[in-house]
N, C-alpha and C positions, 0 to 999 in steps of 0.2 A: 256292685262287687266291692269288696273292702280292699284297702292298700294293704300291700304285702308289708312284712316286718320290716323296720328301719334299719338301714346299713348301720354298722358301727361307724362311729365318727372319731377322727384323731386330729387334734390340733398340734400343728408344727411349728413352733416358734424359730425364728431363724431359717425359713423354709429354702431361700435362695442360697444358703452356704452349700458347699459341696457335700457335706453330710445331709443337709437338709434336702437336697434335690434326691439324693440316694434314697432316704427314708422315705419321702413322699411317694416316689415311684414305686417302691417296695410294699409300702401300705396298700396304693391303690391295685397293684397286682394281687395283693391278698384278699381284695375284696371289700376295702373300707373306704368310705369317704373321708376327704382330708379338707380341713380348713388350713391352707398355707399362709403364713403369716409373714411379712417381711415389711422392710422400710421403704421400698422403692417399687412402684408399680411397674415400671419398665422391666426390673428385673424378674418379678414375678410373672408377666407376660412371657418374657423370653423362655423362663424354664417350664412353664406349664401350660401355656396356651393350647398345646397340642393334645392334653390330657383330659379325659373326662373324669368327673368324681372330685375335680378340686375346686373349691371355692377360695379363690385368690383375695387375701385381705391386706391392706397397707394399715399399719399401726405402729405407732411409737411405744415400744414396750417398757420405756422408762418413764411414761406417764401414767400415772395410777388411774386417773379418770378414764383414758382412752382404753385401757385394758378393761376396765371394767365395763366400759360399752362395748367392747369387743365379746367379751363374755356374755352379756345380754343378748347380743345379735346372735351368737351362735345358738344360744338357747330357743330364740325365738324362730330361726330359720330352719334348725336340725334338731331341735328338741334337747339338745345338751351333749357334752362331749364324753367319750368313753376313754379317751388318752390325751394326755398332754407330754409332748416330747419337746424339752428345751435344749435347743442347739445354737443359742446364742452365744458367741464367744469373742475372743479378742485376745492380742498378745503384747505385751510391751515388757521389756527387761531392762538390764544394766549391766555394769561391770562389778558391782558391790553394792553394799548397804547404802552408802552414802549417794549414790548415783540412782537410787529409786526415788523418782520424783513425785510430788504430791500430784501433778497432772497426769503421770502414768498411771498412778493408783486410783485416782479419780475417774479415769476412763475405763479401767478394768473392773470397778466396783460398779458403775453405772451399765456398762455393757454385760458383764457376765452375772453379777448378783442381783442386782435392781430389777432387771428383767425376768429372774426366776422369782423373786419376792413378789412382784406384781402379778404374774400370771398364775402362780401356784395357788395364790389366795383368792384371785377372782374366779378360778375354775375348779377350787377346792369342792364346793357343794355338789357341782354336777359330777365329779369324779366320785365322790363318796356315794352319791345316790346309785350309780350305775357299776358299782364295783370297779372303778376303773384304774388306770395306771398312769402315774406321773413318772418320768424318767429326766434325769440329766446328766450332763457328761462331767465327770470329775477328771482328776489328773494324777499321775503317779507322783507329780513334784509336791503334793501332799504330805506324802510320807517320808518324801526326801528333799525338803526344801534347800536351795543354794542361795547365797548371797546375792547370786546375778538374776534369780527368778523369783526373789523375795515377793515382791507384790502380787506376782500371778499365783504365786502358791497360797499366799494368805488369803487371796480371794477365792480361789478354788477350795480351800478349807472352809470357808463360809457356805459354799454350795453344799458340801458334804454335810455340814452340821444343818442346814437349812431342811434338806432331803430328810434326814434323819428325823428330824422333828416334824415333818409333815407325816412320816410314817408312823410316829407315835400318836398323832392327832387322829388318822385313819383307824389306828387299833383302838385308842380310848372311844372313838365314836361308835365302835361296834361295826364298822363297814368291812366289805372284803375289797375295798380299794388298796393300793399298793404304791409304794414311793421307793424309786430306786435309784442308786447312782451307778453309772457305767464309767470305769476308770480307763484311761487310755494314756499312753505317753505322749503322743502326737498323731494327727490324723494325715493320710496320704490319699490321693486319687489318681486316676489315670492321666490326668493333664499334669500334674506335679511330675509324675515318673517319666512321661513324655518329655518333659523340659530339663530334667535332670537324669539322664540314662546313666550317668555316672556313679549316682548315688544310689545304695543299698536300702536305705530308710530303715535302719535296725529298729525293731522294736515298735514301728510305728503300725497304726491299724487302718485298713483300708476303709473308707467310708462306706463300700457295700457291707463289709463283714459288722460294721457298727450297726448299719442297718438292719441286718438279719438278728442282731442282739435284741435290738429295741423291740422290732416287729414281734419278736418270740415272746415278749413279757406278757402280752395278753393272755396267752395260753397257759402260763405258769400259775401255780397256786399262789395266792396272796401270801400265805406264810411262807413261802420259801423266797419271794423277792422284797417284801415289804421291810424296808430298812437295810437291804442288802447293798454291798458295794461289789459289782461284778466286775473283776479283771478282764478287760476285753483280749488282753494280750495271751490269755490263758483259755480263751473260749474255743 
Protein backbone atom coordinates (compact mmCIF):
# COMPACT_ATOMS: atom_id res chain seq x y z
CA UNK A 1 0.00 0.00 0.00
CA UNK A 2 1.43 3.35 -0.99
CA UNK A 3 1.77 6.10 1.57
CA UNK A 4 -0.73 8.92 1.51
CA UNK A 5 0.16 12.45 0.43
CA UNK A 6 2.66 14.28 2.57
CA UNK A 7 1.09 16.80 4.91
CA UNK A 8 2.09 20.39 4.31
CA UNK A 9 4.86 21.45 6.65
CA UNK A 10 5.38 24.86 8.24
CA UNK A 11 8.47 26.00 10.11
CA UNK A 12 7.67 28.44 12.91
CA UNK A 13 10.71 30.39 14.09
CA UNK A 14 10.15 31.83 17.54
CA UNK A 15 7.57 29.17 18.32
CA UNK A 16 7.51 29.63 22.10
CA UNK A 17 6.49 33.29 21.92
CA UNK A 18 2.80 33.98 22.52
CA UNK A 19 2.31 34.53 18.79
CA UNK A 20 4.33 31.41 17.98
CA UNK A 21 2.22 29.23 20.25
CA UNK A 22 -1.00 30.66 18.79
CA UNK A 23 0.19 30.14 15.22
CA UNK A 24 1.51 26.62 15.80
CA UNK A 25 -1.77 25.52 17.33
CA UNK A 26 -3.73 27.16 14.50
CA UNK A 27 -1.60 25.45 11.83
CA UNK A 28 -1.99 22.03 13.45
CA UNK A 29 -5.74 22.57 13.68
CA UNK A 30 -5.69 23.38 9.95
CA UNK A 31 -4.01 20.04 9.22
CA UNK A 32 -0.39 21.08 8.80
CA UNK A 33 2.64 19.54 10.40
CA UNK A 34 4.87 22.04 12.17
CA UNK A 35 8.55 22.28 12.99
CA UNK A 36 8.47 24.49 16.09
CA UNK A 37 11.83 26.19 16.52
CA UNK A 38 12.90 27.80 19.77
CA UNK A 39 15.98 28.50 21.83
CA UNK A 40 15.00 26.45 24.90
CA UNK A 41 13.96 22.80 24.99
CA UNK A 42 12.01 23.22 28.22
CA UNK A 43 9.84 25.99 26.82
CA UNK A 44 9.21 24.00 23.65
CA UNK A 45 8.16 20.96 25.68
CA UNK A 46 5.89 23.05 27.91
CA UNK A 47 4.21 24.65 24.91
CA UNK A 48 3.75 21.64 22.64
CA UNK A 49 4.27 18.31 24.44
CA UNK A 50 0.51 17.73 24.29
CA UNK A 51 0.22 18.48 20.58
CA UNK A 52 0.60 15.86 17.84
CA UNK A 53 2.16 16.92 14.56
CA UNK A 54 4.79 19.19 16.10
CA UNK A 55 8.50 18.49 15.68
CA UNK A 56 10.23 20.48 18.43
CA UNK A 57 13.67 21.77 17.45
CA UNK A 58 16.15 23.83 19.47
CA UNK A 59 18.27 26.12 17.30
CA UNK A 60 20.23 29.33 17.71
CA UNK A 61 18.81 31.22 14.75
CA UNK A 62 21.59 33.79 14.91
CA UNK A 63 24.06 31.01 14.04
CA UNK A 64 24.19 30.57 10.26
CA UNK A 65 25.70 27.08 10.39
CA UNK A 66 23.08 25.91 12.89
CA UNK A 67 20.25 27.24 10.72
CA UNK A 68 21.64 25.58 7.59
CA UNK A 69 21.83 22.31 9.51
CA UNK A 70 18.23 22.78 10.63
CA UNK A 71 17.09 23.30 7.04
CA UNK A 72 18.93 20.15 5.95
CA UNK A 73 17.27 18.22 8.77
CA UNK A 74 13.83 19.51 7.80
CA UNK A 75 14.39 18.36 4.23
CA UNK A 76 15.67 14.96 5.36
CA UNK A 77 12.96 14.34 7.95
CA UNK A 78 9.96 15.97 6.28
CA UNK A 79 10.79 16.42 2.61
CA UNK A 80 11.06 20.19 2.92
CA UNK A 81 9.13 23.20 4.15
CA UNK A 82 5.99 24.65 2.59
CA UNK A 83 6.02 27.72 4.82
CA UNK A 84 8.39 29.66 7.05
CA UNK A 85 6.91 32.00 9.63
CA UNK A 86 9.36 34.34 11.35
CA UNK A 87 8.05 35.36 14.78
CA UNK A 88 11.35 36.13 16.48
CA UNK A 89 11.19 39.58 18.00
CA UNK A 90 12.36 41.83 20.74
CA UNK A 91 12.07 45.36 22.00
CA UNK A 92 14.52 47.98 23.17
CA UNK A 93 13.82 51.69 23.35
CA UNK A 94 15.07 54.93 24.83
CA UNK A 95 14.09 58.51 25.53
CA UNK A 96 15.69 59.97 22.41
CA UNK A 97 18.37 59.56 19.76
CA UNK A 98 21.33 59.86 22.10
CA UNK A 99 19.90 57.19 24.40
CA UNK A 100 19.75 54.61 21.60
CA UNK A 101 22.67 52.46 22.66
CA UNK A 102 24.87 50.31 20.47
CA UNK A 103 24.11 47.39 22.80
CA UNK A 104 20.36 47.77 22.33
CA UNK A 105 20.67 48.14 18.56
CA UNK A 106 22.94 45.11 18.39
CA UNK A 107 20.44 43.04 20.37
CA UNK A 108 17.58 44.02 18.06
CA UNK A 109 19.65 43.48 14.93
CA UNK A 110 20.62 39.96 16.01
CA UNK A 111 17.24 38.94 17.41
CA UNK A 112 14.96 40.48 14.79
CA UNK A 113 16.95 40.77 11.57
CA UNK A 114 19.79 38.25 11.64
CA UNK A 115 17.36 35.46 12.50
CA UNK A 116 15.23 36.38 9.48
CA UNK A 117 18.33 36.76 7.29
CA UNK A 118 19.56 33.29 8.22
CA UNK A 119 16.28 31.40 8.08
CA UNK A 120 15.00 32.92 4.84
CA UNK A 121 18.24 32.07 3.02
CA UNK A 122 18.42 28.55 4.46
CA UNK A 123 14.84 27.68 3.52
CA UNK A 124 14.60 29.73 0.31
CA UNK A 125 15.08 26.81 -2.09
CA UNK A 126 12.59 24.61 -0.26
CA UNK A 127 9.95 27.33 -0.38
CA UNK A 128 10.67 28.09 -4.03
CA UNK A 129 10.35 24.42 -4.99
CA UNK A 130 6.98 24.07 -3.27
CA UNK A 131 5.36 27.41 -4.05
CA UNK A 132 5.67 28.09 -0.35
CA UNK A 133 5.13 31.10 1.86
CA UNK A 134 7.52 33.21 3.89
CA UNK A 135 6.03 35.68 6.35
CA UNK A 136 7.58 38.02 8.88
CA UNK A 137 6.10 40.53 11.30
CA UNK A 138 6.76 44.19 10.63
CA UNK A 139 5.69 47.23 12.63
CA UNK A 140 3.75 50.44 12.17
CA UNK A 141 6.84 52.12 13.63
CA UNK A 142 8.54 51.73 10.23
CA UNK A 143 6.19 54.30 8.68
CA UNK A 144 6.22 56.61 11.72
CA UNK A 145 9.51 56.24 13.58
CA UNK A 146 10.16 58.30 16.67
CA UNK A 147 13.32 59.29 18.49
CA UNK A 148 12.32 56.95 21.32
CA UNK A 149 11.91 53.87 19.12
CA UNK A 150 14.57 54.72 16.53
CA UNK A 151 16.59 51.50 16.81
CA UNK A 152 13.50 49.28 16.79
CA UNK A 153 12.01 51.10 13.79
CA UNK A 154 15.29 50.91 11.88
CA UNK A 155 15.61 47.17 12.41
CA UNK A 156 11.98 46.56 11.45
CA UNK A 157 12.58 48.64 8.30
CA UNK A 158 15.37 46.18 7.51
CA UNK A 159 12.87 43.35 7.91
CA UNK A 160 10.53 45.06 5.43
CA UNK A 161 13.32 45.59 2.91
CA UNK A 162 14.52 42.00 3.21
CA UNK A 163 11.03 40.54 2.75
CA UNK A 164 10.58 42.69 -0.36
CA UNK A 165 13.91 41.43 -1.69
CA UNK A 166 12.94 37.80 -1.09
CA UNK A 167 9.65 38.46 -2.86
CA UNK A 168 11.58 39.81 -5.84
CA UNK A 169 13.77 36.72 -5.78
CA UNK A 170 10.75 34.43 -5.90
CA UNK A 171 9.35 36.38 -8.87
CA UNK A 172 12.63 36.45 -10.78
CA UNK A 173 13.08 32.73 -10.22
CA UNK A 174 9.68 32.05 -11.77
CA UNK A 175 8.21 30.41 -8.68
CA UNK A 176 4.75 30.56 -7.14
CA UNK A 177 6.28 31.17 -3.72
CA UNK A 178 5.50 34.39 -1.89
CA UNK A 179 7.06 36.54 0.82
CA UNK A 180 4.83 38.79 2.91
CA UNK A 181 5.19 41.23 5.79
CA UNK A 182 2.35 41.53 8.28
CA UNK A 183 2.32 44.91 10.00
CA UNK A 184 1.27 45.35 13.62
CA UNK A 185 1.47 48.17 16.14
CA UNK A 186 2.06 45.65 18.93
CA UNK A 187 0.76 42.26 20.01
CA UNK A 188 -1.46 41.28 22.91
CA UNK A 189 -2.58 37.95 24.31
CA UNK A 190 -5.04 36.80 26.94
CA UNK A 191 -2.40 36.68 29.66
CA UNK A 192 -1.47 40.32 29.08
CA UNK A 193 -5.11 41.34 29.22
CA UNK A 194 -5.65 39.41 32.44
CA UNK A 195 -2.57 41.00 34.01
CA UNK A 196 -3.65 44.52 33.00
CA UNK A 197 -7.47 44.59 33.06
CA UNK A 198 -7.40 48.38 33.24
CA UNK A 199 -5.72 48.70 29.83
CA UNK A 200 -7.58 48.85 26.53
CA UNK A 201 -4.55 48.02 24.33
CA UNK A 202 -5.78 50.29 21.50
CA UNK A 203 -4.51 49.30 18.09
CA UNK A 204 -2.88 46.10 19.36
CA UNK A 205 -3.31 42.86 17.42
CA UNK A 206 -4.33 39.76 19.33
CA UNK A 207 -1.98 36.85 18.68
CA UNK A 208 -4.92 34.68 17.56
CA UNK A 209 -5.81 37.28 14.91
CA UNK A 210 -2.21 37.38 13.73
CA UNK A 211 -2.23 33.58 13.54
CA UNK A 212 -5.34 33.66 11.37
CA UNK A 213 -3.75 36.13 8.95
CA UNK A 214 -0.55 34.12 8.69
CA UNK A 215 -2.32 30.78 8.29
CA UNK A 216 -4.46 32.27 5.54
CA UNK A 217 -1.49 33.18 3.37
CA UNK A 218 -1.18 29.61 2.08
CA UNK A 219 -4.56 29.82 0.39
CA UNK A 220 -4.02 33.25 -1.16
CA UNK A 221 -2.75 33.59 -4.74
CA UNK A 222 0.96 34.34 -4.82
CA UNK A 223 0.37 37.38 -7.01
CA UNK A 224 -1.76 38.93 -4.27
CA UNK A 225 0.57 38.37 -1.32
CA UNK A 226 4.09 38.29 -2.77
CA UNK A 227 5.76 41.51 -1.66
CA UNK A 228 2.64 42.69 0.17
CA UNK A 229 2.57 44.54 3.49
CA UNK A 230 -0.63 43.42 5.18
CA UNK A 231 -1.91 45.76 7.86
CA UNK A 232 -3.17 43.47 10.63
CA UNK A 233 -5.14 46.36 12.10
CA UNK A 234 -7.30 46.49 9.01
CA UNK A 235 -7.85 42.74 8.73
